[in-house]
C-alpha positions in Angstrom: 55.2 147.7 -29.9 55.8 146.4 -26.0 53.4 148.6 -25.3 51.0 148.3 -27.7 50.5 144.8 -26.9 50.5 145.5 -23.6 47.5 147.5 -24.3 45.9 145.2 -26.4 46.0 142.3 -24.3 44.6 144.0 -21.2 42.0 146.2 -23.1 41.0 142.5 -24.6 40.6 141.2 -21.5 38.1 144.0 -20.0 36.5 143.8 -23.2 34.4 140.5 -22.1 34.5 141.2 -18.8 31.1 141.5 -17.8 30.3 139.3 -20.2 33.4 136.6 -18.7 31.4 136.9 -15.6 28.0 135.7 -16.3 29.7 132.7 -18.7 32.5 131.9 -15.8 29.4 131.7 -13.9 27.3 129.6 -16.0 30.7 127.2 -17.0 31.0 126.3 -12.9 27.6 125.5 -12.7 28.3 123.2 -15.9 30.9 121.2 -14.4 28.4 121.1 -10.8 26.8 118.9 -13.7 30.0 117.1 -14.9 31.2 116.4 -10.9 27.3 115.4 -10.2 28.3 111.8 -12.1 31.8 111.7 -11.2 31.0 112.2 -7.2 27.7 110.0 -7.1 29.5 107.7 -5.4 31.3 109.9 -2.6 29.7 109.0 0.1 28.1 105.5 1.1 24.6 107.2 2.9 21.8 107.4 0.8 20.9 111.1 0.2 17.8 112.4 2.2 15.1 115.3 0.9 15.7 118.1 3.0 12.5 118.8 3.3 10.6 115.9 4.4 13.9 113.4 5.5 12.9 110.8 3.2 16.1 108.5 2.1 15.9 108.8 -1.5 17.2 105.3 -3.4 19.8 107.0 -5.5 21.4 110.7 -5.8 19.5 112.5 -8.7 21.5 112.3 -11.9 20.7 115.9 -13.0 20.4 119.1 -10.7 17.2 118.7 -9.4 14.4 116.3 -8.9 11.3 115.8 -6.7 11.0 113.8 -3.5 9.6 110.2 -4.0 7.9 110.8 -1.2 6.4 114.5 -0.6 6.5 115.3 -4.1 8.5 118.7 -3.3 12.0 119.7 -6.0 14.9 118.8 -3.9 18.0 120.6 -5.6 21.8 119.2 -6.1 24.3 121.5 -4.8 27.9 121.2 -3.0 28.3 122.5 -0.1 32.5 123.2 -0.5 34.1 125.4 -3.0 38.0 125.8 -3.2 40.6 126.8 -6.3 42.9 124.0 -7.3 46.2 125.3 -7.4 48.3 125.4 -10.3 45.1 125.9 -12.4 43.2 128.1 -10.6 40.1 125.9 -11.7 37.1 125.8 -9.0 36.7 122.1 -6.9 33.4 121.5 -5.6 32.7 118.4 -2.9 30.2 117.4 0.0 27.4 117.2 -1.9 24.0 117.8 -1.0 20.1 117.9 -1.3 19.0 121.5 -1.1 15.7 122.9 -0.5 15.2 125.9 -3.4 16.0 128.3 -0.7 19.3 126.7 0.4 20.2 126.5 -3.7 19.2 130.1 -4.3 22.0 130.2 -1.0 24.2 127.8 -2.7 24.4 129.5 -6.3 24.9 132.6 -4.8 27.7 132.1 -2.9 29.4 131.0 -5.9 29.8 134.4 -6.9 30.7 135.7 -3.8 33.2 133.2 -3.5 34.6 134.8 -7.1 34.7 138.3 -5.5 36.2 136.9 -2.2 33.7 136.4 0.1 33.4 132.8 1.9 30.1 130.5 3.2 31.9 130.9 6.5 32.0 134.7 6.3 28.4 134.9 4.9 27.4 132.2 8.1 29.0 134.8 10.6 27.8 137.6 9.2 23.8 136.3 9.8 24.9 135.1 13.1 26.1 138.7 14.5 23.3 140.0 13.1 20.9 137.6 15.1 23.0 138.2 18.4 23.0 142.0 17.8 19.3 142.6 16.8 17.6 139.8 18.0 16.3 138.7 14.5 17.4 136.6 11.7 18.4 138.4 8.5 17.5 136.6 5.8 18.9 135.2 3.3 18.2 138.1 0.4 19.1 141.0 2.5 22.4 139.4 3.5 23.8 138.9 -0.3 22.2 142.2 -1.1 24.3 143.7 2.2 27.4 141.8 1.8 27.3 143.2 -2.3 27.3 146.8 -1.1 29.9 146.0 1.4 32.1 144.5 -1.2 31.1 147.5 -3.7 32.5 150.0 -1.0 35.8 147.8 -0.4 36.7 147.5 -3.7 35.7 151.2 -4.7 38.2 152.0 -2.3 40.7 150.4 -3.2 40.1 151.2 -6.8 40.3 147.8 -8.4 38.2 148.4 -11.4 37.6 144.7 -12.5 36.2 143.9 -8.8 34.0 147.1 -8.8 32.2 145.9 -12.2 32.0 142.0 -10.8 30.3 143.5 -8.1 28.1 145.7 -10.0 27.2 142.7 -12.1 26.2 141.0 -9.5 24.0 143.6 -8.3 22.1 143.9 -11.6 21.8 140.2 -11.6 20.3 140.4 -8.3 17.7 143.0 -8.9 16.9 141.5 -11.9 15.8 138.1 -9.9 14.3 140.1 -7.8 12.4 141.6 -10.5 13.7 145.0 -10.4 14.7 147.6 -12.8 18.5 147.0 -12.6 19.1 149.8 -15.1 21.2 152.3 -12.5 23.8 149.5 -12.0 24.3 148.7 -15.1 24.6 152.0 -16.3 27.2 152.1 -13.2 29.5 149.1 -14.4 29.4 150.2 -17.7 30.9 153.7 -16.3 33.5 151.9 -14.6 34.2 149.9 -17.5 35.3 153.5 -19.6 36.8 154.7 -17.0 39.3 151.6 -16.9 39.1 151.7 -20.3 40.8 155.3 -20.4 43.0 154.5 -18.1 44.4 152.1 -20.2 44.5 155.0 -22.6 41.7 153.5 -24.5 40.4 156.6 -27.1 37.1 155.3 -28.4 34.7 152.6 -27.8 31.7 151.4 -30.2 28.6 149.5 -28.9 28.6 145.8 -28.9 25.5 143.4 -29.4 25.7 140.7 -26.7 25.7 137.0 -29.1 25.6 134.6 -25.8 22.4 132.5 -26.3 21.4 132.9 -22.3 21.2 137.0 -22.9 17.9 138.3 -24.2 17.7 139.1 -27.8 18.6 142.3 -28.9 15.7 145.3 -29.1 15.1 146.9 -32.1 16.5 150.5 -30.2 20.1 148.7 -28.8 20.2 147.1 -32.7 19.8 150.8 -33.8 23.0 151.2 -31.6 24.9 148.5 -32.7 28.4 149.5 -33.7 28.1 153.2 -32.8 31.1 154.8 -31.9 32.0 157.3 -29.4 35.0 158.7 -27.7 35.7 157.4 -24.4 35.3 160.8 -22.8 31.9 161.6 -24.8 30.7 158.3 -23.5 31.4 158.8 -20.1 29.6 162.2 -20.2 26.6 160.7 -21.7 26.7 157.3 -20.6 24.7 155.3 -23.6 24.3 152.0 -22.3 22.1 151.2 -21.1 19.8 153.1 -23.3 16.7 154.1 -21.1 14.1 153.0 -23.7 15.4 149.2 -24.3 13.1 146.8 -24.5 14.7 144.3 -22.4 14.6 145.2 -18.7 18.1 143.3 -18.1 19.7 145.2 -21.4 23.1 143.2 -22.3 24.9 145.7 -24.9 28.3 146.6 -23.4 31.1 148.8 -24.7 33.7 147.3 -27.1 37.1 149.1 -27.5 38.2 150.0 -31.4 41.8 149.4 -31.7 44.1 151.8 -33.5 45.8 150.9 -35.8 49.7 150.6 -35.6 52.6 150.7 -38.3 55.6 148.4 -37.3 58.7 149.9 -38.7 61.1 147.2 -39.9 64.7 147.9 -39.4 
């Protein structure tokens, strides 16, 4: 009974691992919106446009706003991310107005922070590259190289949960670049199957994401919903994501089938 409950808890956590990463990311950004209101008076200085340097009358109440002077879009972000002791919640501080490019970096630092990579390491990586090669490493190349390093790190340490997180981020990165994330999504599904097998799961089924931010499943994926596979067969065929999927970023995933267990009363 104890063994079954342990498997149940472990597997249930793994089932929604991919979705929880996206949800956590989204939730964190929702928290940022809340914090913008709560932290509006954290500085007596008027915010300045990151493009033209013009003082703004107040902090924007939303996550982005056009500058009153140059009319370019400014983005509200937080420079510092910490994890609160005891609760594990993320705490954001040091609010700033950012350019579109800097806002992109701040957003990706949230993903990298969850993978154990700090902004200090990010800046040092770019600095070291400039000293070595004499040219500046652009932000997108820096993030992609970091993701590859993290994938190698967690693969070597057999941390399958972190491997899936990195693969998810790599797929999202390619999606942002409007490139095909098929290989990363397939590898993430393979990693999940390996993890399920290590948890003594024998069968899985294909599930469709119900989250509103995910693309509406295409007709090909809808046909596959609830189709069952043995874990070994799924590992051999890797049916997800289907190559014929109409969505460039397929959100299907492997759900565990829990075996029925009878409990004898003593």
